C-alpha positions in Angstrom: 0.0 0.0 0.0 2.9 2.4 0.7 4.1 2.0 -2.9 0.7 2.9 -4.3 0.4 5.8 -1.9 3.8 7.1 -3.1 3.0 6.8 -6.7 -0.4 8.5 -6.3 1.0 11.3 -4.2 3.9 11.9 -6.6 1.6 12.1 -9.6 -0.8 14.4 -7.7 2.1 16.7 -6.6 3.9 16.8 -9.9 0.7 17.0 -11.9 -0.6 19.8 -9.8 2.7 21.7 -10.0 2.6 21.4 -13.8 -1.0 22.5 -14.0 -0.6 25.5 -11.8 2.8 26.4 -13.3 5.0 25.9 -10.2 7.4 23.7 -12.1 8.1 26.6 -14.6 10.4 27.9 -11.9 13.8 26.2 -12.2 13.9 25.8 -8.4 10.8 23.6 -8.0 12.3 20.2 -8.4 15.7 20.9 -6.7 13.7 22.3 -3.7 11.6 19.1 -3.8 14.8 17.1 -3.6 16.0 19.1 -0.7 12.8 18.6 1.3 12.7 14.8 0.5 16.3 14.4 1.6 15.7 16.0 5.0 13.0 13.6 6.0 15.5 10.9 7.1 17.2 13.7 9.2 13.8 14.4 10.8 13.4 10.7 11.6 17.0 10.6 13.0 16.1 13.5 15.3 13.0 11.6 16.4 15.0 8.4 16.9 17.6 10.3 18.9 15.0 11.3 21.4 13.6 7.8 21.4 16.6 5.4 21.5 19.9 6.6 20.1 21.4 9.3 22.3 24.8 9.2 20.7 23.9 11.5 17.8 25.6 9.1 15.4 22.5 8.6 13.3 21.8 12.3 13.2 25.4 12.9 11.9 25.2 10.2 9.3 21.8 11.3 8.0 23.0 14.9 8.0 25.9 13.9 5.7 23.6 12.0 3.4 21.1 14.9 3.3 24.0 17.2 2.6 25.0 15.2 -0.4 21.5 15.4 -1.8 21.5 19.1 -1.1 24.6 19.5 -3.1 23.0 17.6 -6.0 20.0 19.9 -5.8 22.1 23.0 -5.9 24.0 21.7 -8.9 20.7 20.8 -10.5 19.5 24.4 -10.1 22.7 25.9 -11.3 23.7 23.5 -14.1 21.0 21.1 -15.3 17.7 19.9 -14.1 18.7 16.4 -15.3 20.7 16.4 -12.1 17.4 16.8 -10.2 16.1 13.7 -12.1 19.3 11.8 -11.0 19.0 13.0 -7.5 15.3 12.1 -7.1 15.8 8.6 -8.6 19.0 8.2 -6.7 17.2 9.0 -3.5 14.6 6.4 -4.4 17.5 3.8 -4.8 18.8 5.1 -1.4 15.4 4.4 0.1 15.6 0.8 -1.1 19.0 0.2 0.6 18.9 2.8 3.5 18.4 0.3 6.3 21.4 -1.7 5.2 23.7 1.3 5.8 22.0 3.3 8.5 20.0 2.0 11.5 17.7 4.9 12.1 15.1 3.9 14.7 12.9 6.9 13.9 12.0 5.7 10.3 8.5 4.4 10.1 8.4 0.8 8.7 6.3 2.0 5.6 8.5 5.0 4.8 11.2 3.5 2.6 8.6 1.9 0.2 6.5 5.1 0.1 9.5 7.4 -0.5 11.1 5.1 -3.1 7.8 5.1 -5.1 7.4 8.9 -4.7 11.0 9.7 -5.6 11.2 7.5 -8.7 7.8 8.7 -10.0 8.7 12.4 -9.4 12.0 11.9 -11.0 10.4 10.2 -14.0 7.8 12.9 -14.3 10.5 15.5 -14.4 12.4 13.5 -17.0 9.3 13.3 -19.2 8.9 17.1 -18.8 12.5 17.8 -19.8 12.3 15.5 -22.8 9.0 17.1 -24.0 10.4 20.6 -23.5 13.5 19.8 -25.4 11.6 18.6 -28.5 10.3 21.1 -31.0 6.6 21.1 -31.3 5.2 19.1 -34.2 3.1 21.0 -36.6 
């Protein structure tokens, strides 16, 4: 169910952004990537107060979020294709996250939801970029 929820929400968010015109701003998808990347940090802060008082998980998640922040900044400055790579890359990260970071604050359904959301949002942006690059057929 979390996968379906992620797909539906990504399509709703990206479709609404396109319909309203939010995604005409170059910053929209890089900002989305930044927000997505900070959720694991939020969960780490929650886990810190629940179980892990060493701060190790907060530090690790901060480093990971920082790397996605860097990708988002480069996407904004250089190419939105980097935002596609960042979103899809974060989806892949969701799939393997628990193998590398034990974050007790992450809800059990989150990785599947976020994986589906990230990949669909990245795919949506890729389609937009390909369509915008093609000349209109007459």
